[in-house]
Structures are given as C-alpha cells and as structure tokens.
mmCIF file of the N, C-alpha and C atoms, coordinates in Angstrom:
data_MODEL
# 
_entry.id   MODEL 
# 
loop_
_atom_site.group_PDB 
_atom_site.id 
_atom_site.type_symbol 
_atom_site.label_atom_id 
_atom_site.label_alt_id 
_atom_site.label_comp_id 
_atom_site.label_asym_id 
_atom_site.label_entity_id 
_atom_site.label_seq_id 
_atom_site.pdbx_PDB_ins_code 
_atom_site.Cartn_x 
_atom_site.Cartn_y 
_atom_site.Cartn_z 
_atom_site.occupancy 
_atom_site.B_iso_or_equiv 
_atom_site.pdbx_formal_charge 
_atom_site.auth_seq_id 
_atom_site.auth_comp_id 
_atom_site.auth_asym_id 
_atom_site.auth_atom_id 
_atom_site.pdbx_PDB_model_num 
ATOM 1   N N  . MET A 1 1  ? 97.863  -72.984 205.248 1.00 0.00 ? 1  MET A N  1 
ATOM 2   C CA . MET A 1 1  ? 97.847  -71.589 205.234 1.00 0.00 ? 1  MET A CA 1 
ATOM 3   C C  . MET A 1 1  ? 99.003  -71.010 206.076 1.00 0.00 ? 1  MET A C  1 
ATOM 4   N N  . ARG A 1 2  ? 99.244  -71.630 207.193 1.00 0.00 ? 2  ARG A N  1 
ATOM 5   C CA . ARG A 1 2  ? 100.269 -71.077 208.121 1.00 0.00 ? 2  ARG A CA 1 
ATOM 6   C C  . ARG A 1 2  ? 101.666 -71.220 207.447 1.00 0.00 ? 2  ARG A C  1 
ATOM 7   N N  . SER A 1 3  ? 101.879 -72.224 206.597 1.00 0.00 ? 3  SER A N  1 
ATOM 8   C CA . SER A 1 3  ? 103.210 -72.429 205.974 1.00 0.00 ? 3  SER A CA 1 
ATOM 9   C C  . SER A 1 3  ? 103.450 -71.260 205.003 1.00 0.00 ? 3  SER A C  1 
ATOM 10  N N  . ASN A 1 4  ? 102.396 -70.636 204.523 1.00 0.00 ? 4  ASN A N  1 
ATOM 11  C CA . ASN A 1 4  ? 102.552 -69.469 203.611 1.00 0.00 ? 4  ASN A CA 1 
ATOM 12  C C  . ASN A 1 4  ? 102.462 -68.145 204.407 1.00 0.00 ? 4  ASN A C  1 
ATOM 13  N N  . GLN A 1 5  ? 102.396 -68.255 205.693 1.00 0.00 ? 5  GLN A N  1 
ATOM 14  C CA . GLN A 1 5  ? 102.304 -67.091 206.601 1.00 0.00 ? 5  GLN A CA 1 
ATOM 15  C C  . GLN A 1 5  ? 100.955 -66.336 206.366 1.00 0.00 ? 5  GLN A C  1 
ATOM 16  N N  . LEU A 1 6  ? 99.929  -67.069 206.050 1.00 0.00 ? 6  LEU A N  1 
ATOM 17  C CA . LEU A 1 6  ? 98.576  -66.488 205.848 1.00 0.00 ? 6  LEU A CA 1 
ATOM 18  C C  . LEU A 1 6  ? 97.734  -66.801 207.070 1.00 0.00 ? 6  LEU A C  1 
ATOM 19  N N  . GLN A 1 7  ? 96.824  -65.877 207.400 1.00 0.00 ? 7  GLN A N  1 
ATOM 20  C CA . GLN A 1 7  ? 95.905  -66.114 208.519 1.00 0.00 ? 7  GLN A CA 1 
ATOM 21  C C  . GLN A 1 7  ? 94.477  -65.979 208.018 1.00 0.00 ? 7  GLN A C  1 
ATOM 22  N N  . LEU A 1 8  ? 93.584  -66.738 208.578 1.00 0.00 ? 8  LEU A N  1 
ATOM 23  C CA . LEU A 1 8  ? 92.186  -66.698 208.248 1.00 0.00 ? 8  LEU A CA 1 
ATOM 24  C C  . LEU A 1 8  ? 91.517  -65.533 209.002 1.00 0.00 ? 8  LEU A C  1 
ATOM 25  N N  . ASN A 1 9  ? 90.860  -64.639 208.316 1.00 0.00 ? 9  ASN A N  1 
ATOM 26  C CA . ASN A 1 9  ? 90.125  -63.577 208.950 1.00 0.00 ? 9  ASN A CA 1 
ATOM 27  C C  . ASN A 1 9  ? 88.619  -64.026 209.013 1.00 0.00 ? 9  ASN A C  1 
ATOM 28  N N  . THR A 1 10 ? 88.225  -64.521 210.170 1.00 0.00 ? 10 THR A N  1 
ATOM 29  C CA . THR A 1 10 ? 86.882  -65.039 210.258 1.00 0.00 ? 10 THR A CA 1 
ATOM 30  C C  . THR A 1 10 ? 85.812  -63.964 210.104 1.00 0.00 ? 10 THR A C  1 
ATOM 31  N N  . ALA A 1 11 ? 86.107  -62.713 210.320 1.00 0.00 ? 11 ALA A N  1 
ATOM 32  C CA . ALA A 1 11 ? 85.190  -61.667 210.140 1.00 0.00 ? 11 ALA A CA 1 
ATOM 33  C C  . ALA A 1 11 ? 84.856  -61.428 208.660 1.00 0.00 ? 11 ALA A C  1 
ATOM 34  N N  . LYS A 1 12 ? 85.765  -61.833 207.756 1.00 0.00 ? 12 LYS A N  1 
ATOM 35  C CA . LYS A 1 12 ? 85.605  -61.619 206.312 1.00 0.00 ? 12 LYS A CA 1 
ATOM 36  C C  . LYS A 1 12 ? 85.419  -62.920 205.544 1.00 0.00 ? 12 LYS A C  1 
ATOM 37  N N  . THR A 1 13 ? 85.586  -64.042 206.196 1.00 0.00 ? 13 THR A N  1 
ATOM 38  C CA . THR A 1 13 ? 85.460  -65.337 205.469 1.00 0.00 ? 13 THR A CA 1 
ATOM 39  C C  . THR A 1 13 ? 84.006  -65.808 205.456 1.00 0.00 ? 13 THR A C  1 
ATOM 40  N N  . GLU A 1 14 ? 83.603  -66.261 204.275 1.00 0.00 ? 14 GLU A N  1 
ATOM 41  C CA . GLU A 1 14 ? 82.205  -66.721 204.090 1.00 0.00 ? 14 GLU A CA 1 
ATOM 42  C C  . GLU A 1 14 ? 82.205  -68.089 203.439 1.00 0.00 ? 14 GLU A C  1 
ATOM 43  N N  . VAL A 1 15 ? 81.215  -68.866 203.690 1.00 0.00 ? 15 VAL A N  1 
ATOM 44  C CA . VAL A 1 15 ? 81.026  -70.175 203.107 1.00 0.00 ? 15 VAL A CA 1 
ATOM 45  C C  . VAL A 1 15 ? 79.648  -70.216 202.499 1.00 0.00 ? 15 VAL A C  1 
ATOM 46  N N  . LEU A 1 16 ? 79.542  -70.769 201.265 1.00 0.00 ? 16 LEU A N  1 
ATOM 47  C CA . LEU A 1 16 ? 78.273  -70.894 200.564 1.00 0.00 ? 16 LEU A CA 1 
ATOM 48  C C  . LEU A 1 16 ? 78.146  -72.315 200.088 1.00 0.00 ? 16 LEU A C  1 
ATOM 49  N N  . TRP A 1 17 ? 77.097  -72.988 200.512 1.00 0.00 ? 17 TRP A N  1 
ATOM 50  C CA . TRP A 1 17 ? 76.791  -74.356 200.061 1.00 0.00 ? 17 TRP A CA 1 
ATOM 51  C C  . TRP A 1 17 ? 75.939  -74.171 198.780 1.00 0.00 ? 17 TRP A C  1 
ATOM 52  N N  . CYS A 1 18 ? 76.272  -74.910 197.749 1.00 0.00 ? 18 CYS A N  1 
ATOM 53  C CA . CYS A 1 18 ? 75.521  -74.863 196.488 1.00 0.00 ? 18 CYS A CA 1 
ATOM 54  C C  . CYS A 1 18 ? 74.831  -76.211 196.227 1.00 0.00 ? 18 CYS A C  1 
ATOM 55  N N  . ALA A 1 19 ? 73.568  -76.160 195.861 1.00 0.00 ? 19 ALA A N  1 
ATOM 56  C CA . ALA A 1 19 ? 72.831  -77.376 195.604 1.00 0.00 ? 19 ALA A CA 1 
ATOM 57  C C  . ALA A 1 19 ? 71.636  -77.056 194.752 1.00 0.00 ? 19 ALA A C  1 
ATOM 58  N N  . THR A 1 20 ? 71.047  -78.038 194.111 1.00 0.00 ? 20 THR A N  1 
ATOM 59  C CA . THR A 1 20 ? 69.859  -77.860 193.363 1.00 0.00 ? 20 THR A CA 1 
ATOM 60  C C  . THR A 1 20 ? 68.700  -77.664 194.332 1.00 0.00 ? 20 THR A C  1 
ATOM 61  N N  . SER A 1 21 ? 67.568  -77.173 193.827 1.00 0.00 ? 21 SER A N  1 
ATOM 62  C CA . SER A 1 21 ? 66.452  -76.889 194.699 1.00 0.00 ? 21 SER A CA 1 
ATOM 63  C C  . SER A 1 21 ? 65.903  -78.194 195.300 1.00 0.00 ? 21 SER A C  1 
ATOM 64  N N  . ARG A 1 22 ? 66.100  -79.297 194.608 1.00 0.00 ? 22 ARG A N  1 
ATOM 65  C CA . ARG A 1 22 ? 65.642  -80.581 195.166 1.00 0.00 ? 22 ARG A CA 1 
ATOM 66  C C  . ARG A 1 22 ? 66.514  -81.078 196.279 1.00 0.00 ? 22 ARG A C  1 
ATOM 67  N N  . ARG A 1 23 ? 67.717  -80.673 196.301 1.00 0.00 ? 23 ARG A N  1 
ATOM 68  C CA . ARG A 1 23 ? 68.737  -81.161 197.335 1.00 0.00 ? 23 ARG A CA 1 
ATOM 69  C C  . ARG A 1 23 ? 69.013  -80.150 198.440 1.00 0.00 ? 23 ARG A C  1 
ATOM 70  N N  . GLN A 1 24 ? 68.331  -79.019 198.431 1.00 0.00 ? 24 GLN A N  1 
ATOM 71  C CA . GLN A 1 24 ? 68.647  -78.001 199.413 1.00 0.00 ? 24 GLN A CA 1 
ATOM 72  C C  . GLN A 1 24 ? 68.388  -78.451 200.854 1.00 0.00 ? 24 GLN A C  1 
ATOM 73  N N  . TYR A 1 25 ? 67.444  -79.353 201.027 1.00 0.00 ? 25 TYR A N  1 
ATOM 74  C CA . TYR A 1 25 ? 67.154  -79.784 202.403 1.00 0.00 ? 25 TYR A CA 1 
ATOM 75  C C  . TYR A 1 25 ? 68.308  -80.567 202.990 1.00 0.00 ? 25 TYR A C  1 
ATOM 76  N N  . GLN A 1 26 ? 69.245  -81.065 202.108 1.00 0.00 ? 26 GLN A N  1 
ATOM 77  C CA . GLN A 1 26 ? 70.368  -81.837 202.600 1.00 0.00 ? 26 GLN A CA 1 
ATOM 78  C C  . GLN A 1 26 ? 71.597  -80.963 202.967 1.00 0.00 ? 26 GLN A C  1 
ATOM 79  N N  . ILE A 1 27 ? 71.505  -79.678 202.761 1.00 0.00 ? 27 ILE A N  1 
ATOM 80  C CA . ILE A 1 27 ? 72.588  -78.787 203.081 1.00 0.00 ? 27 ILE A CA 1 
ATOM 81  C C  . ILE A 1 27 ? 72.702  -78.608 204.577 1.00 0.00 ? 27 ILE A C  1 
ATOM 82  N N  . PRO A 1 28 ? 73.904  -78.877 205.124 1.00 0.00 ? 28 PRO A N  1 
ATOM 83  C CA . PRO A 1 28 ? 74.068  -78.671 206.609 1.00 0.00 ? 28 PRO A CA 1 
ATOM 84  C C  . PRO A 1 28 ? 73.971  -77.210 206.979 1.00 0.00 ? 28 PRO A C  1 
ATOM 85  N N  . GLN A 1 29 ? 73.314  -76.956 208.110 1.00 0.00 ? 29 GLN A N  1 
ATOM 86  C CA . GLN A 1 29 ? 73.178  -75.594 208.635 1.00 0.00 ? 29 GLN A CA 1 
ATOM 87  C C  . GLN A 1 29 ? 74.226  -75.270 209.674 1.00 0.00 ? 29 GLN A C  1 
ATOM 88  N N  . ALA A 1 30 ? 74.923  -76.284 210.174 1.00 0.00 ? 30 ALA A N  1 
ATOM 89  C CA . ALA A 1 30 ? 75.906  -76.099 211.229 1.00 0.00 ? 30 ALA A CA 1 
ATOM 90  C C  . ALA A 1 30 ? 77.123  -75.371 210.662 1.00 0.00 ? 30 ALA A C  1 
ATOM 91  N N  . PRO A 1 31 ? 77.849  -74.605 211.518 1.00 0.00 ? 31 PRO A N  1 
ATOM 92  C CA . PRO A 1 31 ? 79.066  -73.955 211.064 1.00 0.00 ? 31 PRO A CA 1 
ATOM 93  C C  . PRO A 1 31 ? 80.110  -74.959 210.586 1.00 0.00 ? 31 PRO A C  1 
ATOM 94  N N  . VAL A 1 32 ? 80.940  -74.512 209.652 1.00 0.00 ? 32 VAL A N  1 
ATOM 95  C CA . VAL A 1 32 ? 81.992  -75.317 209.058 1.00 0.00 ? 32 VAL A CA 1 
ATOM 96  C C  . VAL A 1 32 ? 83.292  -74.980 209.777 1.00 0.00 ? 32 VAL A C  1 
ATOM 97  N N  . ARG A 1 33 ? 84.056  -76.014 210.181 1.00 0.00 ? 33 ARG A N  1 
ATOM 98  C CA . ARG A 1 33 ? 85.325  -75.794 210.868 1.00 0.00 ? 33 ARG A CA 1 
ATOM 99  C C  . ARG A 1 33 ? 86.420  -75.656 209.829 1.00 0.00 ? 33 ARG A C  1 
ATOM 100 N N  . VAL A 1 34 ? 87.128  -74.513 209.857 1.00 0.00 ? 34 VAL A N  1 
ATOM 101 C CA . VAL A 1 34 ? 88.259  -74.228 208.980 1.00 0.00 ? 34 VAL A CA 1 
ATOM 102 C C  . VAL A 1 34 ? 89.452  -73.992 209.921 1.00 0.00 ? 34 VAL A C  1 
ATOM 103 N N  . GLY A 1 35 ? 90.334  -74.917 210.030 1.00 0.00 ? 35 GLY A N  1 
ATOM 104 C CA . GLY A 1 35 ? 91.409  -74.842 210.976 1.00 0.00 ? 35 GLY A CA 1 
ATOM 105 C C  . GLY A 1 35 ? 90.845  -74.861 212.386 1.00 0.00 ? 35 GLY A C  1 
ATOM 106 N N  . GLU A 1 36 ? 91.057  -73.824 213.143 1.00 0.00 ? 36 GLU A N  1 
ATOM 107 C CA . GLU A 1 36 ? 90.529  -73.690 214.435 1.00 0.00 ? 36 GLU A CA 1 
ATOM 108 C C  . GLU A 1 36 ? 89.258  -72.842 214.558 1.00 0.00 ? 36 GLU A C  1 
ATOM 109 N N  . ASP A 1 37 ? 88.868  -72.242 213.445 1.00 0.00 ? 37 ASP A N  1 
ATOM 110 C CA . ASP A 1 37 ? 87.720  -71.374 213.370 1.00 0.00 ? 37 ASP A CA 1 
ATOM 111 C C  . ASP A 1 37 ? 86.486  -71.979 212.864 1.00 0.00 ? 37 ASP A C  1 
ATOM 112 N N  . LEU A 1 38 ? 85.329  -71.491 213.304 1.00 0.00 ? 38 LEU A N  1 
ATOM 113 C CA . LEU A 1 38 ? 83.992  -71.918 212.835 1.00 0.00 ? 38 LEU A CA 1 
ATOM 114 C C  . LEU A 1 38 ? 83.435  -70.844 211.906 1.00 0.00 ? 38 LEU A C  1 
ATOM 115 N N  . ILE A 1 39 ? 83.116  -71.211 210.713 1.00 0.00 ? 39 ILE A N  1 
ATOM 116 C CA . ILE A 1 39 ? 82.528  -70.253 209.759 1.00 0.00 ? 39 ILE A CA 1 
ATOM 117 C C  . ILE A 1 39 ? 81.088  -70.677 209.478 1.00 0.00 ? 39 ILE A C  1 
ATOM 118 N N  . THR A 1 40 ? 80.144  -69.733 209.722 1.00 0.00 ? 40 THR A N  1 
ATOM 119 C CA . THR A 1 40 ? 78.733  -69.937 209.568 1.00 0.00 ? 40 THR A CA 1 
ATOM 120 C C  . THR A 1 40 ? 78.368  -69.824 208.068 1.00 0.00 ? 40 THR A C  1 
ATOM 121 N N  . PRO A 1 41 ? 77.631  -70.804 207.482 1.00 0.00 ? 41 PRO A N  1 
ATOM 122 C CA . PRO A 1 41 ? 77.261  -70.662 206.067 1.00 0.00 ? 41 PRO A CA 1 
ATOM 123 C C  . PRO A 1 41 ? 76.358  -69.437 205.861 1.00 0.00 ? 41 PRO A C  1 
ATOM 124 N N  . ALA A 1 42 ? 76.525  -68.848 204.641 1.00 0.00 ? 42 ALA A N  1 
ATOM 125 C CA . ALA A 1 42 ? 75.729  -67.684 204.296 1.00 0.00 ? 42 ALA A CA 1 
ATOM 126 C C  . ALA A 1 42 ? 74.841  -67.966 203.175 1.00 0.00 ? 42 ALA A C  1 
ATOM 127 N N  . THR A 1 43 ? 73.809  -67.150 202.924 1.00 0.00 ? 43 THR A N  1 
ATOM 128 C CA . THR A 1 43 ? 72.948  -67.357 201.779 1.00 0.00 ? 43 THR A CA 1 
ATOM 129 C C  . THR A 1 43 ? 73.440  -66.697 200.529 1.00 0.00 ? 43 THR A C  1 
ATOM 130 N N  . SER A 1 44 ? 74.381  -65.778 200.649 1.00 0.00 ? 44 SER A N  1 
ATOM 131 C CA . SER A 1 44 ? 75.057  -65.181 199.474 1.00 0.00 ? 44 SER A CA 1 
ATOM 132 C C  . SER A 1 44 ? 76.469  -64.723 199.913 1.00 0.00 ? 44 SER A C  1 
ATOM 133 N N  . VAL A 1 45 ? 77.406  -64.767 199.025 1.00 0.00 ? 45 VAL A N  1 
ATOM 134 C CA . VAL A 1 45 ? 78.794  -64.400 199.315 1.00 0.00 ? 45 VAL A CA 1 
ATOM 135 C C  . VAL A 1 45 ? 79.358  -63.584 198.228 1.00 0.00 ? 45 VAL A C  1 
ATOM 136 N N  . ARG A 1 46 ? 80.494  -62.912 198.507 1.00 0.00 ? 46 ARG A N  1 
ATOM 137 C CA . ARG A 1 46 ? 81.236  -62.146 197.473 1.00 0.00 ? 46 ARG A CA 1 
ATOM 138 C C  . ARG A 1 46 ? 82.621  -62.777 197.310 1.00 0.00 ? 46 ARG A C  1 
ATOM 139 N N  . ASP A 1 47 ? 83.085  -62.842 196.097 1.00 0.00 ? 47 ASP A N  1 
ATOM 140 C CA . ASP A 1 47 ? 84.423  -63.359 195.803 1.00 0.00 ? 47 ASP A CA 1 
ATOM 141 C C  . ASP A 1 47 ? 85.252  -62.231 195.409 1.00 0.00 ? 47 ASP A C  1 
ATOM 142 N N  . LEU A 1 48 ? 86.114  -61.694 196.295 1.00 0.00 ? 48 LEU A N  1 
ATOM 143 C CA . LEU A 1 48 ? 86.940  -60.533 195.973 1.00 0.00 ? 48 LEU A CA 1 
ATOM 144 C C  . LEU A 1 48 ? 88.266  -60.917 195.341 1.00 0.00 ? 48 LEU A C  1 
ATOM 145 N N  . GLY A 1 49 ? 88.578  -62.199 195.304 1.00 0.00 ? 49 GLY A N  1 
ATOM 146 C CA . GLY A 1 49 ? 89.863  -62.630 194.800 1.00 0.00 ? 49 GLY A CA 1 
ATOM 147 C C  . GLY A 1 49 ? 89.879  -63.011 193.339 1.00 0.00 ? 49 GLY A C  1 
ATOM 148 N N  . SER A 1 50 ? 88.760  -62.879 192.679 1.00 0.00 ? 50 SER A N  1 
ATOM 149 C CA . SER A 1 50 ? 88.697  -63.329 191.260 1.00 0.00 ? 50 SER A CA 1 
ATOM 150 C C  . SER A 1 50 ? 87.879  -62.356 190.473 1.00 0.00 ? 50 SER A C  1 
ATOM 151 N N  . ASN A 1 51 ? 88.252  -62.152 189.221 1.00 0.00 ? 51 ASN A N  1 
ATOM 152 C CA . ASN A 1 51 ? 87.476  -61.316 188.363 1.00 0.00 ? 51 ASN A CA 1 
ATOM 153 C C  . ASN A 1 51 ? 86.795  -62.092 187.261 1.00 0.00 ? 51 ASN A C  1 
ATOM 154 N N  . THR A 1 52 ? 86.682  -63.396 187.408 1.00 0.00 ? 52 THR A N  1 
ATOM 155 C CA . THR A 1 52 ? 85.974  -64.171 186.413 1.00 0.00 ? 52 THR A CA 1 
ATOM 156 C C  . THR A 1 52 ? 84.491  -64.155 186.685 1.00 0.00 ? 52 THR A C  1 
ATOM 157 N N  . SER A 1 53 ? 83.707  -64.335 185.671 1.00 0.00 ? 53 SER A N  1 
ATOM 158 C CA . SER A 1 53 ? 82.257  -64.376 185.854 1.00 0.00 ? 53 SER A CA 1 
ATOM 159 C C  . SER A 1 53 ? 81.840  -65.717 186.346 1.00 0.00 ? 53 SER A C  1 
ATOM 160 N N  . MET A 1 54 ? 80.694  -65.862 186.942 1.00 0.00 ? 54 MET A N  1 
ATOM 161 C CA . MET A 1 54 ? 80.192  -67.108 187.445 1.00 0.00 ? 54 MET A CA 1 
ATOM 162 C C  . MET A 1 54 ? 79.973  -68.068 186.281 1.00 0.00 ? 54 MET A C  1 
ATOM 163 N N  . ARG A 1 55 ? 79.530  -67.522 185.135 1.00 0.00 ? 55 ARG A N  1 
ATOM 164 C CA . ARG A 1 55 ? 79.271  -68.420 183.946 1.00 0.00 ? 55 ARG A CA 1 
ATOM 165 C C  . ARG A 1 55 ? 80.552  -69.079 183.528 1.00 0.00 ? 55 ARG A C  1 
ATOM 166 N N  . SER A 1 56 ? 81.603  -68.339 183.388 1.00 0.00 ? 56 SER A N  1 
ATOM 167 C CA . SER A 1 56 ? 82.877  -68.935 182.931 1.00 0.00 ? 56 SER A CA 1 
ATOM 168 C C  . SER A 1 56 ? 83.397  -69.883 183.988 1.00 0.00 ? 56 SER A C  1 
ATOM 169 N N  . HIS A 1 57 ? 83.229  -69.592 185.262 1.00 0.00 ? 57 HIS A N  1 
ATOM 170 C CA . HIS A 1 57 ? 83.674  -70.463 186.341 1.00 0.00 ? 57 HIS A CA 1 
ATOM 171 C C  . HIS A 1 57 ? 82.935  -71.801 186.269 1.00 0.00 ? 57 HIS A C  1 
ATOM 172 N N  . VAL A 1 58 ? 81.612  -71.732 186.082 1.00 0.00 ? 58 VAL A N  1 
ATOM 173 C CA . VAL A 1 58 ? 80.808  -72.960 186.010 1.00 0.00 ? 58 VAL A CA 1 
ATOM 174 C C  . VAL A 1 58 ? 81.191  -73.769 184.779 1.00 0.00 ? 58 VAL A C  1 
ATOM 175 N N  . LEU A 1 59 ? 81.375  -73.129 183.639 1.00 0.00 ? 59 LEU A N  1 
ATOM 176 C CA . LEU A 1 59 ? 81.762  -73.849 182.411 1.00 0.00 ? 59 LEU A CA 1 
ATOM 177 C C  . LEU A 1 59 ? 83.088  -74.547 182.600 1.00 0.00 ? 59 LEU A C  1 
ATOM 178 N N  . LYS A 1 60 ? 84.059  -73.899 183.189 1.00 0.00 ? 60 LYS A N  1 
ATOM 179 C CA . LYS A 1 60 ? 85.340  -74.502 183.443 1.00 0.00 ? 60 LYS A CA 1 
ATOM 180 C C  . LYS A 1 60 ? 85.257  -75.691 184.387 1.00 0.00 ? 60 LYS A C  1 
ATOM 181 N N  . THR A 1 61 ? 84.485  -75.507 185.450 1.00 0.00 ? 61 THR A N  1 
ATOM 182 C CA . THR A 1 61 ? 84.307  -76.593 186.437 1.00 0.00 ? 61 THR A CA 1 
ATOM 183 C C  . THR A 1 61 ? 83.629  -77.801 185.807 1.00 0.00 ? 61 THR A C  1 
ATOM 184 N N  . VAL A 1 62 ? 82.576  -77.583 185.028 1.00 0.00 ? 62 VAL A N  1 
ATOM 185 C CA . VAL A 1 62 ? 81.875  -78.689 184.345 1.00 0.00 ? 62 VAL A CA 1 
ATOM 186 C C  . VAL A 1 62 ? 82.828  -79.394 183.374 1.00 0.00 ? 62 VAL A C  1 
ATOM 187 N N  . SER A 1 63 ? 83.595  -78.605 182.629 1.00 0.00 ? 63 SER A N  1 
ATOM 188 C CA . SER A 1 63 ? 84.538  -79.182 181.674 1.00 0.00 ? 63 SER A CA 1 
ATOM 189 C C  . SER A 1 63 ? 85.544  -80.047 182.363 1.00 0.00 ? 63 SER A C  1 
ATOM 190 N N  . ASN A 1 64 ? 86.102  -79.594 183.506 1.00 0.00 ? 64 ASN A N  1 
ATOM 191 C CA . ASN A 1 64 ? 87.100  -80.345 184.286 1.00 0.00 ? 64 ASN A CA 1 
ATOM 192 C C  . ASN A 1 64 ? 86.472  -81.627 184.842 1.00 0.00 ? 64 ASN A C  1 
ATOM 193 N N  . CYS A 1 65 ? 85.210  -81.546 185.245 1.00 0.00 ? 65 CYS A N  1 
ATOM 194 C CA . CYS A 1 65 ? 84.581  -82.770 185.834 1.00 0.00 ? 65 CYS A CA 1 
ATOM 195 C C  . CYS A 1 65 ? 84.309  -83.804 184.728 1.00 0.00 ? 65 CYS A C  1 
ATOM 196 N N  . PHE A 1 66 ? 83.867  -83.372 183.524 1.00 0.00 ? 66 PHE A N  1 
ATOM 197 C CA . PHE A 1 66 ? 83.698  -84.339 182.492 1.00 0.00 ? 66 PHE A CA 1 
ATOM 198 C C  . PHE A 1 66 ? 85.048  -84.942 182.044 1.00 0.00 ? 66 PHE A C  1 
ATOM 199 N N  . ALA A 1 67 ? 86.099  -84.138 182.024 1.00 0.00 ? 67 ALA A N  1 
ATOM 200 C CA . ALA A 1 67 ? 87.414  -84.688 181.656 1.00 0.00 ? 67 ALA A CA 1 
ATOM 201 C C  . ALA A 1 67 ? 87.886  -85.724 182.690 1.00 0.00 ? 67 ALA A C  1 
ATOM 202 N N  . ALA A 1 68 ? 87.561  -85.503 183.947 1.00 0.00 ? 68 ALA A N  1 
ATOM 203 C CA . ALA A 1 68 ? 87.976  -86.433 185.004 1.00 0.00 ? 68 ALA A CA 1 
ATOM 204 C C  . ALA A 1 68 ? 87.176  -87.728 184.926 1.00 0.00 ? 68 ALA A C  1 
ATOM 205 N N  . LEU A 1 69 ? 85.921  -87.627 184.462 1.00 0.00 ? 69 LEU A N  1 
ATOM 206 C CA . LEU A 1 69 ? 85.086  -88.838 184.352 1.00 0.00 ? 69 LEU A CA 1 
ATOM 207 C C  . LEU A 1 69 ? 85.497  -89.636 183.147 1.00 0.00 ? 69 LEU A C  1 
# 
C-alpha cells in the first residue's frame, strides 16, 4: 500500500470473517494485524468500493475456485 502512496484508515477499515454455521466456532475473535494496525472483526461490514451484488461476487468466486481445482 505504501508503494502506491495509500494509507490504511483504521477508523473506516472493517474485517468480516465468513463461515458456515457449523464452522463459526472456529472463527478467531482476536484483532487482525494489517501492516502496523490492528483491525477488530465486525459482525457486518459495508463495501463502498464496489457496486457488484453479493450474489454475482459469490458466483464469480465459486467459478474461479472450480477453475483452479
């Protein structure tokens, strides 16, 4: 990020762990280190950088995963 002259704004940065209901107990509750900052996981987040729907995002991700396998 620094090579592109970007800075992390910890006040606006959010992390969301995704898992099935059976695996939710495995999700870490500790803050995630990003560079020198600690970001606390949230229960819901907003994506302001993209205008794609979650459905299309999931479909593309699944498609890419199957292609890699």
